[in-house]
C-alpha positions in Angstrom: -6.2 5.7 1.3 -8.5 6.7 4.1 -6.9 6.1 7.5 -10.3 5.0 8.9 -10.5 2.1 6.4 -7.0 0.9 6.5 -6.7 -2.6 7.9 -3.9 -5.2 7.6 -5.7 -7.2 4.9 -6.1 -4.0 2.7 -2.4 -3.2 3.2 -1.5 -6.6 2.1 -3.7 -6.4 -1.0 -2.3 -3.0 -1.8 1.3 -4.3 -1.5 0.4 -7.2 -3.9 -0.9 -4.7 -6.4 2.2 -2.6 -6.1 4.4 -5.7 -6.7 2.8 -5.9 -10.2 3.0 -2.1 -10.8 6.3 -1.1 -9.2 8.1 -4.3 -8.4 8.7 -6.3 -5.2 11.8 -4.3 -4.3 10.2 -0.9 -4.5 10.4 0.9 -1.1 6.7 1.5 -1.1 5.9 -2.1 -1.7 8.3 -3.2 1.0 6.8 -0.6 3.5 3.3 -1.8 2.8 4.2 -5.4 3.3 5.9 -4.5 6.6 2.8 -2.6 7.7 0.5 -5.4 6.8 2.6 -7.9 8.8 3.2 -5.7 11.9 0.0 -3.6 11.9 1.9 -1.0 14.0 0.8 2.6 13.7 4.3 3.7 12.9 4.7 1.2 10.0 1.3 2.1 8.6 2.1 5.8 8.7 5.4 5.3 6.9 3.7 3.1 4.3 1.0 5.7 3.7 3.5 8.5 3.3 5.4 6.5 0.7 2.2 5.5 -1.1 1.2 9.2 -1.3 4.6 10.0 -2.9 4.0 7.6 -5.8 3.0 9.0 -9.2 -0.8 9.5 -9.2 -1.2 7.0 -12.1 0.5 4.3 -10.0 -1.6 5.1 -6.9 -4.8 5.0 -9.0 -3.8 1.8 -10.7 -3.1 0.1 -7.4 -6.3 1.3 -5.8 -8.3 0.1 -8.9 -6.7 -3.3 -8.6 -7.9 -3.8 -5.1 -11.3 -2.3 -5.5 -14.0 -4.8 -4.6 -16.9 -3.1 -6.3 
């Protein structure tokens, strides 16, 4: 997740991918949804930190699911 390309829509899409991978109640999913709704720098930073703590396979799967190319 590159901080320069993070927008609210991308956060929401990433949260939806994590619902499938980790579940709706997973702390990272909840944080990403909150960041997508609020758009605040604090929420985005918290969501990014939790996302980076996920297992690399889960991160890669989520990013692949939202890849537009």
